[in-house]
C-alpha positions in Angstrom: 87.2 115.0 107.6 90.3 116.5 106.2 92.0 119.4 108.0 94.2 122.1 106.5 97.1 123.8 108.2 98.7 127.0 106.9 102.0 128.6 108.0 101.0 132.2 108.4 104.6 133.4 108.4 105.4 132.0 105.0 102.0 132.3 103.2 102.0 135.0 100.5 98.3 135.5 100.8 97.8 135.8 97.0 94.8 133.5 97.0 96.0 131.4 94.0 95.4 128.2 96.0 91.8 129.3 96.4 91.5 129.9 92.7 92.8 126.4 91.7 90.7 124.4 94.2 88.5 122.1 92.1 85.6 122.1 94.5 86.0 125.8 95.4 86.0 124.9 99.1 88.9 127.2 100.1 88.5 130.9 101.0 90.9 133.6 102.2 90.2 134.7 105.8 90.6 138.2 107.3 94.3 137.6 107.7 94.7 136.7 104.0 95.3 133.1 104.9 93.5 130.2 103.1 91.0 128.1 105.1 88.2 125.7 104.3 84.7 127.2 103.9 82.3 125.9 106.5 82.0 122.1 106.0 84.8 122.2 103.4 86.9 119.6 105.2 84.0 117.2 105.0 83.7 117.3 101.2 87.4 117.8 100.3 88.4 115.1 97.8 92.0 115.1 99.0 93.3 115.9 95.5 96.2 117.9 97.0 96.0 120.7 94.4 96.5 123.4 97.1 99.3 121.5 98.7 101.0 120.8 95.4 100.7 124.3 94.1 102.0 126.4 97.1 105.6 127.4 96.0 106.8 128.0 99.5 105.1 125.0 101.1 102.9 126.9 103.5 100.0 124.5 103.1 99.8 121.1 104.7 96.8 118.7 104.9 96.1 116.2 107.5 96.5 113.6 104.8 99.9 114.8 103.4 102.8 116.9 104.5 105.8 118.4 102.7 108.5 116.1 104.1 106.8 113.0 102.5 106.1 114.7 99.1 108.5 114.8 96.2 109.5 118.3 95.1 108.7 118.8 91.5 111.7 119.7 89.3 110.4 120.9 85.9 113.9 120.7 84.5 113.8 116.9 84.8 110.6 116.5 82.8 110.9 115.2 79.2 110.7 117.5 76.3 107.6 117.6 74.1 109.6 115.7 71.4 110.5 113.0 74.0 106.9 112.6 75.1 105.8 112.4 71.5 108.4 109.7 70.8 107.4 107.7 73.9 103.7 107.7 72.9 104.3 107.0 69.2 107.0 104.4 69.7 105.0 102.2 72.1 104.0 98.9 70.7 101.7 96.2 72.0 104.2 93.4 72.8 103.0 89.8 72.4 106.3 87.9 72.3 108.3 87.8 75.5 111.7 86.4 76.7 111.4 83.4 78.9 112.5 85.5 81.9 110.6 86.5 85.1 110.0 90.1 86.1 111.3 91.2 89.5 108.7 92.0 92.0 110.3 95.4 92.7 109.8 96.4 89.1 106.1 95.4 89.1 105.7 97.4 92.3 107.3 100.4 90.6 104.9 100.1 87.7 101.9 100.1 89.9 103.3 102.9 92.0 103.4 105.0 88.8 99.9 103.8 87.7 98.3 104.9 90.9 98.8 108.5 89.9 96.4 108.1 87.0 93.4 110.5 87.3 90.1 109.3 88.6 86.7 110.9 89.0 86.7 113.3 92.1 89.9 111.6 93.1 88.1 108.5 94.2 91.2 106.3 93.4 89.0 103.2 93.1 91.5 100.9 91.4 93.1 97.9 93.2 95.6 95.5 91.6 96.0 91.7 91.3 99.3 90.4 90.0 100.0 86.9 88.7 103.8 86.9 88.5 104.3 83.3 87.6 104.5 81.9 84.1 103.1 78.5 85.0 100.0 80.1 86.8 99.5 82.4 83.8 99.5 79.2 81.6 97.0 77.6 83.9 94.7 80.6 83.7 95.0 80.5 79.9 93.8 76.9 80.1 90.8 77.8 82.1 89.9 80.6 79.7 90.2 78.1 76.8 87.8 75.8 78.6 85.4 78.7 79.1 85.7 79.7 75.4 85.0 76.0 74.4 81.9 76.0 76.6 80.6 79.1 74.8 81.3 77.6 71.4 79.3 74.5 72.3 76.5 76.7 73.5 76.7 78.5 70.1 77.3 81.8 71.8 77.2 84.8 69.4 80.1 86.4 71.3 82.2 83.2 70.8 81.6 83.4 67.1 82.2 87.2 67.0 85.6 86.9 68.7 86.6 83.7 66.8 87.0 81.7 70.0 87.3 78.5 67.9 90.6 79.7 66.5 91.9 80.7 69.9 90.9 77.3 71.5 92.5 75.4 68.6 95.7 77.4 68.9 95.9 76.8 72.6 95.3 73.0 72.3 98.2 73.0 69.8 100.5 74.6 72.3 100.2 78.1 70.7 98.8 80.3 73.4 97.2 83.3 71.8 95.2 84.0 75.0 98.0 85.0 77.4 100.8 84.8 74.8 103.1 82.9 77.2 103.6 86.1 79.2 105.4 85.7 82.5 103.1 88.1 84.2 99.5 89.3 84.2 98.5 92.5 86.0 94.8 93.1 86.6 93.2 96.4 87.6 89.9 95.9 89.4 87.5 97.6 91.6 84.0 97.4 93.2 81.5 96.2 90.7 78.8 98.7 91.8 81.1 101.8 91.5 80.2 103.4 88.1 83.7 105.1 87.8 85.6 101.8 88.2 85.7 100.7 84.5 87.1 104.0 83.1 89.4 104.4 86.1 90.9 100.9 85.6 91.4 101.7 81.9 93.2 104.9 82.5 95.4 103.3 85.3 96.2 100.4 83.1 97.3 102.7 80.3 99.6 104.5 82.7 101.0 101.1 83.6 101.5 100.2 79.9 103.4 103.4 79.1 105.5 103.1 82.3 106.4 99.5 81.3 107.7 100.7 78.0 109.7 103.4 79.7 111.2 100.7 82.0 112.3 98.6 79.0 109.4 96.1 79.4 106.7 95.1 77.0 103.0 95.1 77.7 99.8 94.2 75.9 96.1 94.4 76.8 94.8 91.0 77.8 91.2 91.5 76.8 90.3 87.8 76.8 91.6 87.5 80.4 89.5 90.5 81.5 86.4 89.0 79.8 86.8 85.6 81.3 87.4 86.9 84.8 84.1 88.8 84.7 82.2 86.0 83.1 83.8 82.7 84.1 83.4 81.4 87.6 86.4 79.1 87.2 88.7 81.9 86.1 87.5 84.2 88.8 87.9 81.5 91.5 91.4 80.7 90.2 92.7 84.2 90.7 90.8 84.7 93.9 88.8 87.8 93.0 85.7 88.5 95.0 82.3 88.3 93.4 81.8 92.0 94.4 84.7 93.0 92.2 84.9 93.7 88.4 88.1 93.4 86.4 88.4 96.8 84.5 91.6 95.9 82.7 94.2 93.2 82.4 97.7 93.6 81.0 100.3 91.0 79.9 103.8 92.2 80.9 107.2 90.8 80.2 110.6 91.5 78.7 110.2 92.0 74.9 111.8 89.3 72.8 112.3 91.6 69.9 113.0 95.3 69.5 111.1 97.4 67.0 113.0 99.8 64.7 110.4 102.0 63.1 107.1 103.8 64.0 104.3 102.4 61.8 101.9 104.8 60.0 98.4 105.4 61.3 95.3 106.8 59.7 95.1 110.6 59.6 93.1 112.1 62.5 89.5 113.0 61.7 88.8 116.3 63.5 85.6 118.3 63.7 86.4 122.0 64.5 83.8 124.2 65.9 
């Protein structure tokens, strides 16, 4: 159960925190101070909307307090033009410098990614990091073996994804599976949780954008994700529980090349109602 604490001396009593509560479990009492409705603390999703909104910091929750929270300075946010440039300039990076990534940088990326939205604030995403180029190469080898097995079994999926070309390239020292990346970051969660796949996808995209902002390159590692969920050898190698599902996998490294233009994309198809 989550408890709410309100400083009556500083609370303005305007009821705006009640209005923005996603679950509508706050109410104003006789003293014009917000409180949980009966049972509200039991169903609170700990989103922190009320806590984050209060301009004078009157509200604290049993799970968060003002001294541990960053004060939001809107003047430091990027402009709309800067946000547009970040999103349009991002590239999927598949060629990396032969340099490792510092653990502190990876931790920072994941720290940013954990702020991605999730259904009813479940925050179901956990992370697994392979920050070792040799181990990434070993994983690529296991995935190539898995692909080869599917080819021998004449799997339709293997044909659809041209696994024969990927295996051939890997055997010829041209790794198109993990792209010789120095690091693989995997977002995973409990297999039986229906919101895990989309939550992992959103969190991984946060991580990819954060990586670009930190001067790193990233690319979705779809073959890695597939193999972890389908190959016992790959799953055992990374040590992921059978109860877990990999919702996303990302290759990360220092980009070998820098791009100079934003490529064109198809016009958006929009249905207006």
